[in-house]
N, C-alpha and C positions, 0 to 999 in steps of 0.2 A: 664444402666442395663434394664429389661421392665417394671417390678415390684418393688415396693421400698420389699414383704417382699419373701422369698423364702423358698421352702420345702422338705424338705430331703428325698431323693426316695431310698430306701438301700432294695439291693438284691442279693441273694448266686448265684452264680454258679460254680459247683461242686465244690471243697471247698474253693473257693473265695470267700470276700466277697466286693461287690462294691456299693458305696454310689453315687450320683451324687444330685446338687440341682438342685429343676425347682423351676423357676420366677411364682410367683403369677399367671398374666397374663395364662399361658399354662392352671393353674390349673382349673380355671374361666371357659375360650376356651378351650371346648374339641378339637376342629375342627382346632385351629391352626397351631397346627404342619405341618399337610397335607395338608391348603391350603399355606402355605410358599413351603412346600416342592413342591406342584403344581406349585407356582410363578417359583419354582428353574428352576425344567425339563422343565417349557414351556421354558424357558429363555437359558437353555444348549439345544435343541433339535431347535432351531431361529437358534442357532450359529451352528449345523450341517448341517442345511439347507441350509444356507448361505457359505458354504463349498461344497457343492451338495453333504453330504450325504443325500439325500432325506431318501431309505427305514430306518435308523436307526433316525429320526428327527421324521419322522411317527411313529413309535415305541415309541418311547420316550412323541411324545406329548399323545398317546394312553395314557399312563402310567398316566403319568397328570391329563390326566379326570378324572379316577379313585380318583386321591387323591385328584383332588377340588369333587370329586359325596362323599368322603368319610368325606369327610373334612366339607361339607356342614350343613349331616345329623348328624353329632355328634353335630354343634350346634346349629342344630336345638332341638336334645336332650336336652340341654346344658340350653337352653332356657327352653323351655317346664319345665325342674328340676327346678334350677330357682326362674321361676315364680310359680311352684307352693308352693319349699319350704319357700317361702313368706309370701302363706297366701293366 
């Protein structure tokens, strides 16, 4: 597991209630899921490029870039928020 502590997140869709446990790492690093998504999408894009599907690889790489931008912006906002919260 990434972090020792886990936080329970509960949400409701229609009549069903769902709950998931989120590791502390993702709570403290808001952009981490997006950076991880960037790495996955870029790896998949490389696979498609290796098999010759250049157009789909370009689309995946473009979405991967967007994930990276959102991840970096969220990490920056998280850093500023935590520094202001400290003191």
